[in-house]
N, C-alpha and C positions, 0 to 999 in steps of 0.2 A: 418425422424422415430424414435420416444423415446419408452422406454422401455414398461412406461405404456401401451402404445396403442398396443405393441402387446401382454401383458396379458390381457387387456381388449378385443380384437380380439378373443383370445383363448379361454376365459371365455363365451364369446357372442355363439363362435362357440360351446361349450357343453351347454351350460344353452338355446339357443336357445330363451331367451328372455332377452330383455334389463332391467327390472328392478331386473330378478336373478342374472344376469350377476353384474350388480350395488351390488347387494347386499354381495356376492361373492367376489368380488374385494373391498369390502371397501369404496367403494365410493358413491356419489349419482349416481340416474340416469340420470340426464342432463348432468353431468362430463363425465361419461361414452359414453352418444350420441355423446357430442361435439369432445371425443378423436377420436372416431369411424370417424366421417365426417373429422375430419384432418388426421387422416390416409386415408382415400379415395380419397381426393383431392391431395395428395402427389402422393398416386400409381396412380391417374389418372382415377377412376371409382368407382363405386359402388359396395361393399363387400358384401352386403346381400339385399335381397327382405325381406323388411319390411312387413308384414302382421300383423293384429289385434290378431291373436289367435298365431301366433310364428313367427320365421324370419330364414331365410334360406340362406345359404350361394349363391352367385351367382357363375357364370363359372369363371370372376377374382378372388373372394374369394377361390374357388376351387384350383385356379392357385398356388395363392399365400400361403393358410394354411400351405403347408409343410415347407416353407422357413423359416414361421415365426414360426414355431414348433420347426425347428431347430437356428432358434435365443433365442429363451426362452431356450433349451437345454443348447447352448453354455454357457450362460449367468448363468446359473445355474453351469455349470461346472467349470466357471471361478472364482465364488464366493467358488465354495469346493476346486479349488485346490490352491487361496489364503488363505483361513482358513487355511489349511493341512500347508502351508510352513509357516505361522505366528506361529502356533502352533508349529512346529520343530525348529523354530528359539527362541521360547522363553522356549521349553526343551533345546536347546543347551546352551542358557545364562543361564540356572537355575545352573549348578555349580559354578559360579561367586556370582549368589546370597548368594547359601550357604555358601561358603566362607565367603563372608562378613558378613553375619548371625553368622557366628561361630565365627569371628574375635571380631566381636561386643560382642558375650556372655564371650569371653576369656577376654575383656578387663575388663567387667563387673565384673566377679571372680577374677580379678587380684585385683581391688580396694577393693572388700571385703574383701579378705584377708588382705590388708593391714591394713582396718579399723578393722576388729577385731582383729588381731596380737595387734594393738596401744590400744584399748580398754582392753585387758587382759594383757599389759605391765603395762596400768595404774592401774587396779585390784589389780593387785600383787605386782608393784613396785611404790608405791605413796609416796609421799616426808611422813618425818616421823610427827606424829601425836604432838600436844604440850605438850603432856604427855613425850615425847622422849626428848633426847638430842639433841638439835639445831645443836650442833657440830658431829654430826654421818654424817661419810662421805656415801653420796648415793653410793651406787654398785647396781649390777644384782645380789648379794646375799646379805642375813641377816647379819647385824653385832649382836653380840651378844647381845647389850641394846635392839635392837627389840625383840629378842628372850623372855627375861625375862620380859617385860612390864605386859604380860598377867598372871604371876606368883602371887599367893598371897601373898606369902613373899618377895614380892622383894623391900623393903625397907631396910630387913635385907641383902640381897646379896650384895659384892661390885659390881660396873659394872663394864665391861674393854671393852675398846674399840680396835674394831682388824679392822684395815686398809689393813692389807696383811693376806688375807685367808691363804696362805702355813704353813704348819707345818714342823717344823725340828726332826727328830729322830735321836738319836744317834745310834753308830753303836755299841752298846754293844747289843743291843734287838736281 
């Protein structure tokens, strides 16, 4: 016995017409008829009295109908339980997926901060231009030469290189 045969049998019980039952089940009428014939041969007798106007259950059909209804309900319940189980399993695994998602976004944020800081360093602490003294020492702070480049009278001022940015104060202050 196959599940489609059970569904076709129950649809035919309700519709009492092979054509309407086939439409309800989404199959061609000959397919439904063949499935019902196979079910009847497996159970050992006719399940329906076939008339031109309608189709009625035989005594054997009346006898097995509750069992086939129970099979259909059990199948539906099994599908429902399986769906519920799989849904709860995916919810339980969701924190791991969220954690992986957060780790990826954290890594992207770290890379973005590194790239931005590298760009800022290049922008503010770029190598000296051609106008500047080539021998000026690169440091994280500006030297006096770099500060006077934009001054309008820069050619009139003496340039001092300051490699050490510490200042010495006298005790007399």
